[in-house]
N, CA, C, O and the ligand as a Tripos MOL2 file, in Angstrom:
@<TRIPOS>MOLECULE
protein
  265   263    67     0     0
PROTEIN
NO_CHARGES

@<TRIPOS>ATOM
      1 N         -78.9130    1.3450   62.2500 N.3       1 MET1
      2 CA        -79.5130    0.5350   63.4630 C.3       1 MET1
      3 C         -79.0090   -0.7720   63.6370 C.2       1 MET1
      4 O         -79.0240   -1.5710   62.7010 O.2       1 MET1
      5 N         -78.5420   -1.0770   64.8060 N.am      2 ALA2
      6 CA        -77.7990   -2.3160   65.2040 C.3       2 ALA2
      7 C         -78.8060   -3.1100   66.0100 C.2       2 ALA2
      8 O         -79.6000   -2.4770   66.7060 O.2       2 ALA2
      9 N         -78.8490   -4.3320   65.9870 N.am      3 SER3
     10 CA        -79.4240   -5.2890   66.8050 C.3       3 SER3
     11 C         -78.6820   -6.2950   67.3080 C.2       3 SER3
     12 O         -77.7230   -6.7340   66.6730 O.2       3 SER3
     13 N         -79.0250   -6.7630   68.4680 N.am      4 ILE4
     14 CA        -78.3060   -7.9420   69.1150 C.3       4 ILE4
     15 C         -79.4000   -8.8320   69.7340 C.2       4 ILE4
     16 O         -80.4700   -8.2980   70.0260 O.2       4 ILE4
     17 N         -79.2360  -10.0130   69.9350 N.am      5 LYS5
     18 CA        -80.0630  -10.8790   70.6500 C.3       5 LYS5
     19 C         -79.4660  -10.9890   72.0990 C.2       5 LYS5
     20 O         -78.2550  -10.9710   72.3210 O.2       5 LYS5
     21 N         -80.3580  -11.0940   72.9820 N.am      6 ILE6
     22 CA        -79.9980  -11.1020   74.1810 C.3       6 ILE6
     23 C         -80.5140  -12.2750   75.1090 C.2       6 ILE6
     24 O         -81.7290  -12.4180   75.2420 O.2       6 ILE6
     25 N         -79.6930  -13.0580   75.7090 N.am      7 LYS7
     26 CA        -80.1300  -14.1710   76.4450 C.3       7 LYS7
     27 C         -80.4840  -13.9610   77.9870 C.2       7 LYS7
     28 O         -79.7720  -13.2240   78.6710 O.2       7 LYS7
     29 N         -81.4970  -14.5590   78.4830 N.am      8 GLY8
     30 CA        -81.5660  -14.3410   79.9400 C.3       8 GLY8
     31 C         -82.5600  -13.5050   80.4140 C.2       8 GLY8
     32 O         -82.7380  -13.5130   81.6320 O.2       8 GLY8
     33 N         -83.3140  -12.7170   79.6630 N.am      9 MET9
     34 CA        -84.3460  -11.8040   80.0610 C.3       9 MET9
     35 C         -85.5470  -12.5230   80.3010 C.2       9 MET9
     36 O         -85.9000  -13.3700   79.4800 O.2       9 MET9
     37 N         -86.3140  -12.2670   81.4560 N.am     10 SER10
     38 CA        -87.4210  -12.8810   81.7780 C.3      10 SER10
     39 C         -88.6660  -12.0550   82.1480 C.2      10 SER10
     40 O         -89.7940  -12.5470   82.1670 O.2      10 SER10
     41 N         -88.3790  -10.6950   82.4560 N.am     11 CYS11
     42 CA        -89.4300   -9.7310   82.8810 C.3      11 CYS11
     43 C         -89.0890   -8.4020   82.3310 C.2      11 CYS11
     44 O         -88.1080   -8.1950   81.6160 O.2      11 CYS11
     45 N         -90.0650   -7.3910   82.7500 N.am     12 GLU12
     46 CA        -89.7980   -6.2240   82.5240 C.3      12 GLU12
     47 C         -88.5320   -5.4570   83.1570 C.2      12 GLU12
     48 O         -87.8990   -4.5310   82.6500 O.2      12 GLU12
     49 N         -88.3380   -6.0580   84.3440 N.am     13 HIS13
     50 CA        -87.1850   -5.5310   85.0370 C.3      13 HIS13
     51 C         -85.8170   -5.8350   84.3090 C.2      13 HIS13
     52 O         -84.8370   -5.0920   84.3630 O.2      13 HIS13
     53 N         -85.8840   -7.0190   83.6260 N.am     14 CYS14
     54 CA        -84.5540   -7.2720   82.7810 C.3      14 CYS14
     55 C         -84.5300   -6.4070   81.6230 C.2      14 CYS14
     56 O         -83.4390   -6.0460   81.1810 O.2      14 CYS14
     57 N         -85.5820   -6.0430   81.0970 N.am     15 VAL15
     58 CA        -85.7850   -5.2590   79.9010 C.3      15 VAL15
     59 C         -85.2190   -3.9330   80.3060 C.2      15 VAL15
     60 O         -84.5010   -3.3290   79.5090 O.2      15 VAL15
     61 N         -85.4960   -3.4270   81.5090 N.am     16 MET16
     62 CA        -85.0770   -2.0200   82.0180 C.3      16 MET16
     63 C         -83.5590   -2.1600   82.1730 C.2      16 MET16
     64 O         -82.8480   -1.2310   81.7880 O.2      16 MET16
     65 N         -82.9710   -3.3460   82.7530 N.am     17 ALA17
     66 CA        -81.7020   -3.3920   83.1100 C.3      17 ALA17
     67 C         -80.7560   -3.3400   81.8200 C.2      17 ALA17
     68 O         -79.6890   -2.7260   81.8130 O.2      17 ALA17
     69 N         -81.2450   -4.0250   80.7700 N.am     18 VAL18
     70 CA        -80.6090   -4.2160   79.5390 C.3      18 VAL18
     71 C         -80.6940   -2.7220   78.7910 C.2      18 VAL18
     72 O         -79.7060   -2.2130   78.2620 O.2      18 VAL18
     73 N         -81.8810   -2.1550   78.8180 N.am     19 THR19
     74 CA        -82.0290   -0.7500   78.1380 C.3      19 THR19
     75 C         -81.0260    0.2170   78.7460 C.2      19 THR19
     76 O         -80.3560    0.9790   78.0480 O.2      19 THR19
     77 N         -80.9360    0.1520   80.2230 N.am     20 LYS20
     78 CA        -80.0620    0.9670   80.8830 C.3      20 LYS20
     79 C         -78.6260    0.7160   80.4720 C.2      20 LYS20
     80 O         -77.8730    1.6380   80.1590 O.2      20 LYS20
     81 N         -78.2460   -0.6360   80.4840 N.am     21 ALA21
     82 CA        -76.8050   -0.8620   80.1770 C.3      21 ALA21
     83 C         -76.3680   -0.4020   78.8890 C.2      21 ALA21
     84 O         -75.2890    0.1510   78.6740 O.2      21 ALA21
     85 N         -77.3470   -0.6810   77.9620 N.am     22 LEU22
     86 CA        -76.8370   -0.2480   76.5870 C.3      22 LEU22
     87 C         -76.9330    1.3680   76.2740 C.2      22 LEU22
     88 O         -76.2000    1.9680   75.4890 O.2      22 LEU22
     89 N         -77.8620    1.8690   76.9600 N.am     23 GLY23
     90 CA        -78.0950    3.4710   76.8270 C.3      23 GLY23
     91 C         -76.9360    4.1880   77.3320 C.2      23 GLY23
     92 O         -76.5730    5.2830   76.9010 O.2      23 GLY23
     93 N         -76.2660    3.4180   78.4260 N.am     24 ALA24
     94 CA        -75.0160    4.1390   79.0050 C.3      24 ALA24
     95 C         -73.8400    4.0460   78.1220 C.2      24 ALA24
     96 O         -72.9120    4.8380   78.2840 O.2      24 ALA24
     97 N         -73.8050    3.2360   77.2960 N.am     25 LEU25
     98 CA        -72.8300    3.1790   76.3580 C.3      25 LEU25
     99 C         -72.4830    4.4560   75.5490 C.2      25 LEU25
    100 O         -73.4350    5.0780   75.0790 O.2      25 LEU25
    101 N         -71.3450    4.8730   75.3540 N.am     26 ASP26
    102 CA        -70.9140    6.0570   74.3830 C.3      26 ASP26
    103 C         -71.3850    5.7670   73.0160 C.2      26 ASP26
    104 O         -70.9870    4.7090   72.5280 O.2      26 ASP26
    105 N         -72.1520    6.5090   72.3200 N.am     27 GLY27
    106 CA        -72.5130    6.3950   70.9780 C.3      27 GLY27
    107 C         -73.9210    5.5280   70.8000 C.2      27 GLY27
    108 O         -74.3730    5.2770   69.6830 O.2      27 GLY27
    109 N         -74.4260    5.1880   71.7770 N.am     28 VAL28
    110 CA        -75.6050    4.4230   71.6020 C.3      28 VAL28
    111 C         -76.8950    5.2840   72.0650 C.2      28 VAL28
    112 O         -76.9470    5.9860   73.0750 O.2      28 VAL28
    113 N         -77.8390    5.1010   71.1970 N.am     29 LYS29
    114 CA        -79.1010    5.9040   71.6170 C.3      29 LYS29
    115 C         -80.3480    5.1200   71.0010 C.2      29 LYS29
    116 O         -80.2830    4.2270   70.1570 O.2      29 LYS29
    117 N         -81.4790    5.6300   71.5880 N.am     30 ASP30
    118 CA        -82.6800    5.0050   71.1430 C.3      30 ASP30
    119 C         -82.8930    3.4510   71.3570 C.2      30 ASP30
    120 O         -83.3570    2.6710   70.5250 O.2      30 ASP30
    121 N         -82.4860    3.1730   72.5650 N.am     31 VAL31
    122 CA        -82.5090    1.5110   72.7340 C.3      31 VAL31
    123 C         -83.8790    1.2120   72.9330 C.2      31 VAL31
    124 O         -84.6490    1.8790   73.6240 O.2      31 VAL31
    125 N         -84.1470    0.2010   72.3130 N.am     32 LYS32
    126 CA        -85.3830   -0.5790   72.2810 C.3      32 LYS32
    127 C         -85.2760   -2.1900   72.5750 C.2      32 LYS32
    128 O         -84.5860   -2.8660   71.8120 O.2      32 LYS32
    129 N         -85.8240   -2.6890   73.4620 N.am     33 VAL33
    130 CA        -85.6990   -4.0250   73.9910 C.3      33 VAL33
    131 C         -86.9920   -4.7500   73.9760 C.2      33 VAL33
    132 O         -87.9540   -4.4780   74.6940 O.2      33 VAL33
    133 N         -86.9210   -5.8340   72.9640 N.am     34 ASP34
    134 CA        -88.2320   -6.5770   72.9010 C.3      34 ASP34
    135 C         -88.1190   -7.8290   73.8580 C.2      34 ASP34
    136 O         -87.1750   -8.5950   73.6650 O.2      34 ASP34
    137 N         -88.9520   -8.0720   74.8050 N.am     35 LEU35
    138 CA        -88.8620   -9.1600   75.8930 C.3      35 LEU35
    139 C         -89.0380  -10.3920   75.2820 C.2      35 LEU35
    140 O         -88.3350  -11.3810   75.4890 O.2      35 LEU35
    141 N         -90.2110  -10.3070   74.3420 N.am     36 LYS36
    142 CA        -90.6280  -11.6680   73.7420 C.3      36 LYS36
    143 C         -89.4420  -12.2580   72.8290 C.2      36 LYS36
    144 O         -89.0490  -13.4190   72.9480 O.2      36 LYS36
    145 N         -88.9620  -11.4250   71.9930 N.am     37 THR37
    146 CA        -87.8760  -12.0880   71.0300 C.3      37 THR37
    147 C         -86.4720  -11.9620   71.6540 C.2      37 THR37
    148 O         -85.5700  -12.6810   71.2240 O.2      37 THR37
    149 N         -86.2460  -11.0780   72.6500 N.am     38 GLY38
    150 CA        -84.8910  -11.0760   73.1860 C.3      38 GLY38
    151 C         -83.9920  -10.2220   72.5000 C.2      38 GLY38
    152 O         -82.7770  -10.2310   72.6960 O.2      38 GLY38
    153 N         -84.6310   -9.4180   71.6270 N.am     39 ILE39
    154 CA        -83.8950   -8.7150   70.4770 C.3      39 ILE39
    155 C         -83.7870   -7.1580   71.0260 C.2      39 ILE39
    156 O         -84.7810   -6.5410   71.4090 O.2      39 ILE39
    157 N         -82.5560   -6.6450   71.0170 N.am     40 ALA40
    158 CA        -82.4630   -5.1210   71.4170 C.3      40 ALA40
    159 C         -81.9860   -4.4260   70.2370 C.2      40 ALA40
    160 O         -81.1400   -4.9440   69.5090 O.2      40 ALA40
    161 N         -82.4700   -3.3090   70.0130 N.am     41 THR41
    162 CA        -82.1770   -2.5030   68.8240 C.3      41 THR41
    163 C         -81.7260   -1.1880   69.3800 C.2      41 THR41
    164 O         -82.2220   -0.6840   70.3870 O.2      41 THR41
    165 N         -80.6920   -0.6210   68.6250 N.am     42 TYR42
    166 CA        -80.3440    0.8540   68.9760 C.3      42 TYR42
    167 C         -79.7460    1.5080   67.8010 C.2      42 TYR42
    168 O         -79.3470    0.8730   66.8250 O.2      42 TYR42
    169 N         -79.6880    2.8560   67.9170 N.am     43 GLU43
    170 CA        -78.9800    3.6220   66.9320 C.3      43 GLU43
    171 C         -77.7080    3.8540   67.4090 C.2      43 GLU43
    172 O         -77.5050    3.9970   68.6140 O.2      43 GLU43
    173 N         -76.5920    3.9190   66.3630 N.am     44 GLU44
    174 CA        -75.1670    4.1340   66.7960 C.3      44 GLU44
    175 C         -74.8530    5.5790   66.1630 C.2      44 GLU44
    176 O         -74.8240    5.8380   64.9600 O.2      44 GLU44
    177 N         -74.6420    6.4010   67.1520 N.am     45 VAL45
    178 CA        -74.3370    7.8050   66.7740 C.3      45 VAL45
    179 C         -72.7860    7.9280   66.3500 C.2      45 VAL45
    180 O         -72.3300    8.6890   65.4980 O.2      45 VAL45
    181 N         -72.1300    7.0590   67.0930 N.am     46 ASN46
    182 CA        -70.7390    6.8160   66.8050 C.3      46 ASN46
    183 C         -70.5120    5.3180   66.6310 C.2      46 ASN46
    184 O         -71.3670    4.5240   67.0240 O.2      46 ASN46
    185 N         -69.4150    4.9230   66.0680 N.am     47 THR47
    186 CA        -69.0490    3.5350   65.9990 C.3      47 THR47
    187 C         -68.9800    3.0270   67.5960 C.2      47 THR47
    188 O         -68.3330    3.5870   68.4810 O.2      47 THR47
    189 N         -69.7990    1.8390   67.7420 N.am     48 VAL48
    190 CA        -69.5910    1.2890   69.1040 C.3      48 VAL48
    191 C         -68.9330   -0.0500   68.9500 C.2      48 VAL48
    192 O         -69.1930   -0.9050   68.1030 O.2      48 VAL48
    193 N         -68.0960   -0.0890   69.8440 N.am     49 ASP49
    194 CA        -67.1220   -1.4830   69.8290 C.3      49 ASP49
    195 C         -68.1280   -2.5390   70.3460 C.2      49 ASP49
    196 O         -68.8050   -2.3260   71.3510 O.2      49 ASP49
    197 N         -68.2080   -3.7040   69.6160 N.am     50 PRO50
    198 CA        -69.1410   -4.8230   69.9680 C.3      50 PRO50
    199 C         -68.6620   -5.3100   71.2920 C.2      50 PRO50
    200 O         -69.3900   -5.7200   72.1970 O.2      50 PRO50
    201 N         -67.4560   -5.2290   71.3110 N.am     51 LYS51
    202 CA        -66.9480   -5.7800   72.7370 C.3      51 LYS51
    203 C         -67.4000   -5.0670   73.9430 C.2      51 LYS51
    204 O         -67.5170   -5.6580   75.0170 O.2      51 LYS51
    205 N         -67.6740   -3.7420   73.7910 N.am     52 LYS52
    206 CA        -68.1170   -3.0650   74.8000 C.3      52 LYS52
    207 C         -69.7190   -3.3500   75.0590 C.2      52 LYS52
    208 O         -70.2510   -3.3990   76.1680 O.2      52 LYS52
    209 N         -70.2590   -3.4970   74.0030 N.am     53 VAL53
    210 CA        -71.7200   -3.9560   74.0060 C.3      53 VAL53
    211 C         -71.9070   -5.2000   74.8730 C.2      53 VAL53
    212 O         -72.7190   -5.2870   75.7940 O.2      53 VAL53
    213 N         -70.9900   -6.2310   74.4370 N.am     54 ASP54
    214 CA        -70.9560   -7.5330   75.0430 C.3      54 ASP54
    215 C         -70.7630   -7.2810   76.5740 C.2      54 ASP54
    216 O         -71.5360   -7.7610   77.4030 O.2      54 ASP54
    217 N         -69.7580   -6.5520   76.8810 N.am     55 ALA55
    218 CA        -69.1740   -6.3200   78.1730 C.3      55 ALA55
    219 C         -70.4940   -5.5760   79.1350 C.2      55 ALA55
    220 O         -70.6940   -5.9540   80.2890 O.2      55 ALA55
    221 N         -71.1340   -4.7450   78.6390 N.am     56 ALA56
    222 CA        -72.1330   -3.9900   79.3250 C.3      56 ALA56
    223 C         -73.2770   -5.0750   79.5740 C.2      56 ALA56
    224 O         -73.8890   -5.1030   80.6410 O.2      56 ALA56
    225 N         -73.5190   -5.9210   78.5850 N.am     57 ILE57
    226 CA        -74.7130   -6.8600   78.7290 C.3      57 ILE57
    227 C         -74.3790   -7.9220   79.8530 C.2      57 ILE57
    228 O         -75.2150   -8.3000   80.6730 O.2      57 ILE57
    229 N         -73.1540   -8.3340   79.8080 N.am     58 THR58
    230 CA        -72.7150   -9.2810   80.5890 C.3      58 THR58
    231 C         -72.6940   -8.7610   82.0060 C.2      58 THR58
    232 O         -73.0780   -9.4490   82.9520 O.2      58 THR58
    233 N         -72.1890   -7.4060   82.1400 N.am     59 LYS59
    234 CA        -72.3180   -6.9030   83.5100 C.3      59 LYS59
    235 C         -73.6690   -6.7600   84.1950 C.2      59 LYS59
    236 O         -73.8760   -6.7840   85.4090 O.2      59 LYS59
    237 N         -74.6080   -6.5980   83.1570 N.am     60 ALA60
    238 CA        -75.9580   -6.3920   83.7900 C.3      60 ALA60
    239 C         -76.5630   -7.7480   84.0290 C.2      60 ALA60
    240 O         -77.7310   -7.8520   84.4020 O.2      60 ALA60
    241 N         -75.7820   -8.7970   83.8180 N.am     61 GLY61
    242 CA        -76.1960  -10.2610   84.1460 C.3      61 GLY61
    243 C         -77.0790  -10.9760   83.0250 C.2      61 GLY61
    244 O         -77.9330  -11.8380   83.2370 O.2      61 GLY61
    245 N         -76.7200  -10.4710   81.8420 N.am     62 PHE62
    246 CA        -77.4380  -11.2430   80.7810 C.3      62 PHE62
    247 C         -76.1340  -11.7250   79.7420 C.2      62 PHE62
    248 O         -74.9460  -11.5950   80.0380 O.2      62 PHE62
    249 N         -76.6190  -12.2670   78.5520 N.am     63 LYS63
    250 CA        -75.7110  -12.7840   77.7120 C.3      63 LYS63
    251 C         -76.1510  -12.4130   76.2930 C.2      63 LYS63
    252 O         -77.3320  -12.5230   75.9650 O.2      63 LYS63
    253 N         -75.1910  -11.9650   75.4330 N.am     64 VAL64
    254 CA        -75.5620  -11.8030   74.0540 C.3      64 VAL64
    255 C         -75.3620  -13.1850   73.3850 C.2      64 VAL64
    256 O         -74.3720  -13.9140   73.4530 O.2      64 VAL64
    257 N         -76.4330  -13.3640   72.7740 N.am     65 GLY65
    258 CA        -76.5560  -14.6740   71.9900 C.3      65 GLY65
    259 C         -76.5080  -14.4520   70.5150 C.2      65 GLY65
    260 O         -76.2830  -13.3530   70.0070 O.2      65 GLY65
    261 N         -76.7480  -15.6430   69.8030 N.am     66 LYS66
    262 CA        -76.7630  -15.4910   68.3220 C.3      66 LYS66
    263 C         -78.3770  -15.7700   67.8060 C.2      66 LYS66
    264 O         -78.6630  -15.7050   66.6100 O.2      66 LYS66
    265 CU        -86.4100   -9.7700   85.0060 Cu       67 CU67
@<TRIPOS>BOND
     1     1     2 1
     2     2     3 1
     3     3     4 2
     4     3     5 am
     5     5     6 1
     6     6     7 1
     7     7     8 2
     8     7     9 am
     9     9    10 1
    10    10    11 1
    11    11    12 2
    12    11    13 am
    13    13    14 1
    14    14    15 1
    15    15    16 2
    16    15    17 am
    17    17    18 1
    18    18    19 1
    19    19    20 2
    20    19    21 am
    21    21    22 1
    22    22    23 1
    23    23    24 2
    24    23    25 am
    25    25    26 1
    26    26    27 1
    27    27    28 2
    28    27    29 am
    29    29    30 1
    30    30    31 1
    31    31    32 2
    32    31    33 am
    33    33    34 1
    34    34    35 1
    35    35    36 2
    36    35    37 am
    37    37    38 1
    38    38    39 1
    39    39    40 2
    40    39    41 am
    41    41    42 1
    42    42    43 1
    43    43    44 2
    44    43    45 am
    45    45    46 1
    46    46    47 1
    47    47    48 2
    48    47    49 am
    49    49    50 1
    50    50    51 1
    51    51    52 2
    52    51    53 am
    53    53    54 1
    54    54    55 1
    55    55    56 2
    56    55    57 am
    57    57    58 1
    58    58    59 1
    59    59    60 2
    60    59    61 am
    61    61    62 1
    62    62    63 1
    63    63    64 2
    64    63    65 am
    65    65    66 1
    66    66    67 1
    67    67    68 2
    68    67    69 am
    69    69    70 1
    70    70    71 1
    71    71    72 2
    72    71    73 am
    73    73    74 1
    74    74    75 1
    75    75    76 2
    76    75    77 am
    77    77    78 1
    78    78    79 1
    79    79    80 2
    80    79    81 am
    81    81    82 1
    82    82    83 1
    83    83    84 2
    84    83    85 am
    85    85    86 1
    86    86    87 1
    87    87    88 2
    88    87    89 am
    89    89    90 1
    90    90    91 1
    91    91    92 2
    92    91    93 am
    93    93    94 1
    94    94    95 1
    95    95    96 2
    96    95    97 am
    97    97    98 1
    98    98    99 1
    99    99   100 2
   100    99   101 am
   101   101   102 1
   102   102   103 1
   103   103   104 2
   104   103   105 am
   105   105   106 1
   106   106   107 1
   107   107   108 2
   108   107   109 am
   109   109   110 1
   110   110   111 1
   111   111   112 2
   112   111   113 am
   113   113   114 1
   114   114   115 1
   115   115   116 2
   116   115   117 am
   117   117   118 1
   118   118   119 1
   119   119   120 2
   120   119   121 am
   121   121   122 1
   122   122   123 1
   123   123   124 2
   124   123   125 am
   125   125   126 1
   126   126   127 1
   127   127   128 2
   128   127   129 am
   129   129   130 1
   130   130   131 1
   131   131   132 2
   132   131   133 am
   133   133   134 1
   134   134   135 1
   135   135   136 2
   136   135   137 am
   137   137   138 1
   138   138   139 1
   139   139   140 2
   140   139   141 am
   141   141   142 1
   142   142   143 1
   143   143   144 2
   144   143   145 am
   145   145   146 1
   146   146   147 1
   147   147   148 2
   148   147   149 am
   149   149   150 1
   150   150   151 1
   151   151   152 2
   152   151   153 am
   153   153   154 1
   154   154   155 1
   155   155   156 2
   156   155   157 am
   157   157   158 1
   158   158   159 1
   159   159   160 2
   160   159   161 am
   161   161   162 1
   162   162   163 1
   163   163   164 2
   164   163   165 am
   165   165   166 1
   166   166   167 1
   167   167   168 2
   168   167   169 am
   169   169   170 1
   170   170   171 1
   171   171   172 2
   172   171   173 am
   173   173   174 1
   174   174   175 1
   175   175   176 2
   176   175   177 am
   177   177   178 1
   178   178   179 1
   179   179   180 2
   180   179   181 am
   181   181   182 1
   182   182   183 1
   183   183   184 2
   184   183   185 am
   185   185   186 1
   186   186   187 1
   187   187   188 2
   188   187   189 am
   189   189   190 1
   190   190   191 1
   191   191   192 2
   192   191   193 am
   193   193   194 1
   194   194   195 1
   195   195   196 2
   196   195   197 am
   197   197   198 1
   198   198   199 1
   199   199   200 2
   200   199   201 am
   201   201   202 1
   202   202   203 1
   203   203   204 2
   204   203   205 am
   205   205   206 1
   206   206   207 1
   207   207   208 2
   208   207   209 am
   209   209   210 1
   210   210   211 1
   211   211   212 2
   212   211   213 am
   213   213   214 1
   214   214   215 1
   215   215   216 2
   216   215   217 am
   217   217   218 1
   218   218   219 1
   219   219   220 2
   220   219   221 am
   221   221   222 1
   222   222   223 1
   223   223   224 2
   224   223   225 am
   225   225   226 1
   226   226   227 1
   227   227   228 2
   228   227   229 am
   229   229   230 1
   230   230   231 1
   231   231   232 2
   232   231   233 am
   233   233   234 1
   234   234   235 1
   235   235   236 2
   236   235   237 am
   237   237   238 1
   238   238   239 1
   239   239   240 2
   240   239   241 am
   241   241   242 1
   242   242   243 1
   243   243   244 2
   244   243   245 am
   245   245   246 1
   246   246   247 1
   247   247   248 2
   248   247   249 am
   249   249   250 1
   250   250   251 1
   251   251   252 2
   252   251   253 am
   253   253   254 1
   254   254   255 1
   255   255   256 2
   256   255   257 am
   257   257   258 1
   258   258   259 1
   259   259   260 2
   260   259   261 am
   261   261   262 1
   262   262   263 1
   263   263   264 2
@<TRIPOS>SUBSTRUCTURE
     1 MET1         2 RESIDUE 1 A MET
     2 ALA2         6 RESIDUE 1 A ALA
     3 SER3        10 RESIDUE 1 A SER
     4 ILE4        14 RESIDUE 1 A ILE
     5 LYS5        18 RESIDUE 1 A LYS
     6 ILE6        22 RESIDUE 1 A ILE
     7 LYS7        26 RESIDUE 1 A LYS
     8 GLY8        30 RESIDUE 1 A GLY
     9 MET9        34 RESIDUE 1 A MET
    10 SER10       38 RESIDUE 1 A SER
    11 CYS11       42 RESIDUE 1 A CYS
    12 GLU12       46 RESIDUE 1 A GLU
    13 HIS13       50 RESIDUE 1 A HIS
    14 CYS14       54 RESIDUE 1 A CYS
    15 VAL15       58 RESIDUE 1 A VAL
    16 MET16       62 RESIDUE 1 A MET
    17 ALA17       66 RESIDUE 1 A ALA
    18 VAL18       70 RESIDUE 1 A VAL
    19 THR19       74 RESIDUE 1 A THR
    20 LYS20       78 RESIDUE 1 A LYS
    21 ALA21       82 RESIDUE 1 A ALA
    22 LEU22       86 RESIDUE 1 A LEU
    23 GLY23       90 RESIDUE 1 A GLY
    24 ALA24       94 RESIDUE 1 A ALA
    25 LEU25       98 RESIDUE 1 A LEU
    26 ASP26      102 RESIDUE 1 A ASP
    27 GLY27      106 RESIDUE 1 A GLY
    28 VAL28      110 RESIDUE 1 A VAL
    29 LYS29      114 RESIDUE 1 A LYS
    30 ASP30      118 RESIDUE 1 A ASP
    31 VAL31      122 RESIDUE 1 A VAL
    32 LYS32      126 RESIDUE 1 A LYS
    33 VAL33      130 RESIDUE 1 A VAL
    34 ASP34      134 RESIDUE 1 A ASP
    35 LEU35      138 RESIDUE 1 A LEU
    36 LYS36      142 RESIDUE 1 A LYS
    37 THR37      146 RESIDUE 1 A THR
    38 GLY38      150 RESIDUE 1 A GLY
    39 ILE39      154 RESIDUE 1 A ILE
    40 ALA40      158 RESIDUE 1 A ALA
    41 THR41      162 RESIDUE 1 A THR
    42 TYR42      166 RESIDUE 1 A TYR
    43 GLU43      170 RESIDUE 1 A GLU
    44 GLU44      174 RESIDUE 1 A GLU
    45 VAL45      178 RESIDUE 1 A VAL
    46 ASN46      182 RESIDUE 1 A ASN
    47 THR47      186 RESIDUE 1 A THR
    48 VAL48      190 RESIDUE 1 A VAL
    49 ASP49      194 RESIDUE 1 A ASP
    50 PRO50      198 RESIDUE 1 A PRO
    51 LYS51      202 RESIDUE 1 A LYS
    52 LYS52      206 RESIDUE 1 A LYS
    53 VAL53      210 RESIDUE 1 A VAL
    54 ASP54      214 RESIDUE 1 A ASP
    55 ALA55      218 RESIDUE 1 A ALA
    56 ALA56      222 RESIDUE 1 A ALA
    57 ILE57      226 RESIDUE 1 A ILE
    58 THR58      230 RESIDUE 1 A THR
    59 LYS59      234 RESIDUE 1 A LYS
    60 ALA60      238 RESIDUE 1 A ALA
    61 GLY61      242 RESIDUE 1 A GLY
    62 PHE62      246 RESIDUE 1 A PHE
    63 LYS63      250 RESIDUE 1 A LYS
    64 VAL64      254 RESIDUE 1 A VAL
    65 GLY65      258 RESIDUE 1 A GLY
    66 LYS66      262 RESIDUE 1 A LYS
    67 CU67       265 GROUP 0 **** ****
């Protein structure tokens, strides 16, 4: 289980966008995004390059935070 903190989400549409962006990545499944905490969790069926995760989130209009 991997988890990342995402900055910039403000509503359910943001959650959907992030869920879609992560779910589209090769090796990622079972994406869950919590709007309140801003934390996205997912299973990695293959090793997923953190840079690709970062790029997908950025492309969707959000930021990966700490
Ligand atoms: Cu939104």
